[in-house]
C-alpha positions as CSV (number, residue, x, y, z in Angstrom):
1,M,95.1,114.2,75.5
2,T,93.3,116.4,78.0
3,A,93.2,114.8,81.4
4,P,89.6,113.7,82.5
5,Y,88.0,115.1,85.7
6,L,87.3,111.6,87.0
7,S,88.9,108.1,86.6
8,I,87.3,105.0,87.9
9,V,89.4,102.1,88.6
10,F,88.3,98.4,88.7
11,P,90.7,95.7,89.7
12,A,89.5,92.6,88.0
13,Y,90.3,88.9,88.2
14,N,88.2,86.4,86.3
15,E,85.3,88.9,86.0
16,Q,84.1,87.8,82.6
17,A,80.7,87.1,83.7
18,R,80.1,89.9,86.0
19,L,82.0,92.9,84.0
20,P,79.5,93.3,81.2
21,A,76.5,94.4,83.5
22,T,79.0,96.4,85.7
23,L,80.3,98.4,82.8
24,T,76.7,99.0,81.3
25,T,75.7,100.4,84.6
26,V,78.8,102.6,85.1
27,L,78.7,103.7,81.5
28,A,75.2,104.8,81.9
29,W,76.2,106.9,85.1
30,V,79.1,108.4,83.2
31,D,76.9,109.5,80.3
32,A,74.6,111.3,82.6
33,Q,77.5,113.5,84.1
34,S,78.7,116.8,82.8
35,F,82.5,116.0,83.0
36,D,84.8,113.7,81.4
37,T,85.5,110.2,82.7
38,E,88.0,107.7,82.2
39,I,87.6,104.0,83.1
40,V,90.6,102.0,84.1
41,I,90.5,98.1,84.0
42,V,93.4,96.2,85.6
43,D,93.2,92.5,84.7
44,D,95.2,90.8,87.3
45,G,96.2,87.6,85.7
46,S,92.8,86.4,84.7
47,S,92.4,82.9,83.1
48,D,89.1,83.9,81.4
49,D,88.2,86.6,78.9
50,T,88.1,89.5,81.3
51,I,90.1,91.7,79.2
52,G,88.2,90.9,76.0
53,V,85.0,91.7,77.7
54,A,86.3,94.9,78.8
55,R,87.8,95.9,75.4
56,R,84.4,95.3,73.8
57,A,82.4,97.2,76.4
58,L,84.8,100.2,76.3
59,E,85.3,100.6,72.7
60,G,85.1,104.2,71.6
61,R,85.3,105.3,75.4
62,D,88.2,107.0,77.2
63,H,89.7,104.0,78.9
64,Q,92.9,102.0,79.9
65,L,93.2,98.3,79.9
66,L,96.0,97.2,82.0
67,T,97.2,93.6,82.6
68,H,99.3,91.5,84.9
69,A,100.9,88.4,83.3
70,Q,100.1,86.6,86.7
71,N,97.6,87.0,89.6
72,Q,99.1,89.2,92.2
73,G,96.2,90.2,94.4
74,K,93.8,93.3,94.7
75,G,96.3,95.5,96.2
76,A,98.8,95.0,93.4
77,G,95.9,95.5,90.8
78,L,95.0,99.0,92.6
79,R,98.6,100.0,92.8
80,T,98.8,99.5,88.9
81,G,95.4,101.2,88.2
82,M,95.6,104.1,90.6
83,T,99.0,105.3,89.6
84,A,98.2,105.0,85.9
85,A,94.9,106.9,86.3
86,R,94.9,110.4,84.7
87,G,92.0,111.9,86.2
88,D,92.0,114.9,88.7
89,L,89.9,112.7,91.0
90,V,90.5,108.9,91.0
91,L,87.9,106.5,92.4
92,F,88.3,102.8,92.9
93,S,85.3,100.3,93.1
94,D,84.8,96.6,93.4
95,A,83.9,95.0,90.1
96,D,80.5,93.8,91.7
97,L,79.3,97.3,92.4
98,S,78.5,96.3,96.0
99,T,78.5,100.2,96.5
100,P,76.4,101.6,93.6
101,I,78.2,103.8,91.4
102,D,75.8,106.7,91.9
103,E,77.3,107.1,95.3
104,A,80.3,108.6,93.8
105,T,78.2,111.9,93.3
106,R,78.5,112.6,97.1
107,F,82.1,111.6,97.2
108,L,82.9,114.1,94.3
109,A,81.0,116.9,96.3
110,A,83.1,116.2,99.4
111,H,86.3,116.6,97.2
112,E,84.9,119.9,95.8
113,S,84.8,121.2,99.5
114,G,88.5,120.5,99.7
115,T,88.9,116.8,101.0
116,P,91.7,115.1,99.5
117,I,90.6,111.5,100.3
118,V,86.9,110.3,100.6
119,I,86.3,106.7,101.7
120,G,82.9,104.7,102.1
121,T,81.7,103.4,105.3
122,R,79.0,100.8,106.1
123,K,79.3,101.3,109.8
124,S,78.4,105.0,110.5
125,K,75.1,106.7,110.9
126,G,73.5,107.1,107.6
127,A,74.8,104.0,105.9
128,D,72.2,101.7,104.2
129,V,73.2,98.1,104.2
130,I,70.6,96.5,102.0
131,T,71.9,93.0,101.9
132,R,74.1,92.0,104.9
133,Q,77.1,89.7,105.1
134,S,76.9,86.6,107.3
135,L,77.2,87.1,111.0
136,I,80.6,85.5,111.0
137,R,81.9,87.7,108.3
138,E,80.5,90.9,109.9
139,N,82.1,89.9,113.2
140,M,85.5,89.1,111.6
141,G,85.3,92.5,109.8
142,K,84.8,94.3,113.2
143,M,87.8,92.5,114.7
144,Y,89.8,93.6,111.8
145,T,88.6,97.2,112.2
146,L,89.7,97.0,115.9
147,L,93.2,95.5,114.9
148,S,93.7,98.1,112.2
149,N,92.6,100.9,114.5
150,A,95.1,99.7,117.2
151,L,98.0,98.8,115.1
152,I,97.8,101.0,112.0
153,C,95.5,104.1,111.9
154,D,92.9,105.0,114.6
155,G,89.6,106.7,114.0
156,V,88.5,104.7,111.0
157,S,85.0,103.0,111.2
158,D,85.3,100.9,108.0
159,F,88.7,100.0,106.5
160,T,87.5,97.5,103.9
161,C,84.6,99.2,102.0
162,G,85.8,98.8,98.3
163,F,84.9,102.3,97.4
164,K,87.4,105.1,97.9
165,S,88.4,108.3,96.0
166,F,91.3,110.4,95.9
167,R,92.7,113.6,94.5
168,R,95.2,112.6,91.9
169,E,98.2,114.0,93.9
170,A,97.1,111.9,97.0
171,A,96.5,108.8,94.9
172,Q,100.0,109.0,93.4
173,A,101.6,109.6,96.6
174,I,100.0,106.7,98.5
175,F,99.6,104.0,95.8
176,S,103.3,104.5,94.6
177,R,104.2,103.5,98.2
178,L,101.8,100.6,98.6
179,R,103.4,97.4,99.4
180,E,100.6,95.0,100.4
181,N,99.3,92.9,97.4
182,G,96.5,91.1,99.5
183,W,93.6,92.1,101.6
184,A,95.5,94.3,104.0
185,Y,95.9,97.0,101.3
186,D,93.1,99.2,102.6
187,S,94.6,99.6,106.0
188,E,98.1,100.4,104.3
189,V,96.4,103.1,102.2
190,L,95.0,104.8,105.2
191,Y,98.2,104.4,107.2
192,L,100.0,106.1,104.3
193,A,97.2,108.8,104.0
194,K,97.7,109.7,107.6
195,R,101.5,109.7,107.5
196,L,101.5,111.8,104.4
197,G,99.3,114.3,106.0
198,Y,96.2,113.9,103.8
199,G,92.8,114.5,105.4
200,V,90.4,111.6,105.1
201,Q,86.5,112.0,105.3
202,E,84.1,108.9,105.7
203,V,80.9,109.0,103.9
204,P,78.1,106.5,104.7
205,V,77.1,104.6,101.6
206,R,74.5,102.1,100.3
207,W,75.9,98.7,100.2
208,I,74.6,95.5,98.9
209,N,76.5,92.2,99.8
210,D,77.4,90.0,96.9
211,P,76.9,86.3,97.8
212,S,79.3,85.3,94.9
213,S,82.2,87.0,96.7
214,R,85.5,85.0,96.4
215,V,86.6,85.8,100.0
216,N,88.0,82.7,101.7
217,L,87.3,83.4,105.3
218,L,90.1,81.5,107.0
219,R,92.8,82.2,104.5
220,D,92.0,85.8,104.0
221,T,91.6,86.6,107.7
222,V,94.9,85.1,108.6
223,G,96.6,86.8,105.5
224,S,95.0,90.2,106.6
225,A,96.2,89.8,110.1
226,A,99.7,88.9,108.7
227,G,99.5,92.1,106.5
228,L,98.8,94.3,109.3
229,L,101.9,93.2,111.2
230,R,104.0,93.8,108.1
231,I,102.7,97.2,107.7
232,R,103.4,97.9,111.4
233,G,106.9,96.5,111.0
234,R,107.6,98.6,107.8
235,A,106.3,101.7,109.8
236,L,108.6,101.0,112.8
237,F,111.6,100.4,110.7
238,G,111.1,103.5,108.3
239,R,110.7,101.7,105.0
240,Y,107.8,103.8,103.5
241,E,110.1,106.7,102.5
242,I,107.8,109.2,104.1
243,P,109.1,112.9,103.5
244,T,110.2,114.7,106.6
245,P,107.9,117.7,107.4
């Protein structure tokens, strides 16, 4: 089978209600493009009909449906989906399309100019945050960014925007080494990108907060901070199997 130009990866956990509208929107965008696109859904141990909804929506389309027997976390879902994707370029997105799928057009243009990794940012000039998070979540996000810059990878304005794209070689090299299953995966991805020598370009995006987000502020903040410490520890003890230049 000929490899598609683009793969779009969605990690999904109990997304039966939200996925139909998301896939309708994404497939309309795909149909308007001149290149072939593969859709990859990773069902991370859902207890609802996420996989059935995805199967029906993607019938007749170039797609992969991948499943975890048990819920493992978003990082684990992305590790599965990003390493399985066949596209020359691989983009992952949140299932709620907080960053609209048509923002991908600018990401692909950045790749065409030679950039191996493109990440969305809500915190740079040119970003359009249409619906904001609560003040406490925004402040916690700022603190997480400061910690990630200090401990993991400096110079990044927005680690946690769920819209990032990679040349396939970079996706394979990074996500095959990913260890964080929980919310710290974003920082680990960018740490690995830096250590492996891949250039990263931030692109300001439109972003709409989804009020139905499943983020548990206290639990996920503590878990993310612990994840940063684990990443730092692995880095210090050389556990990422980074090739010597």
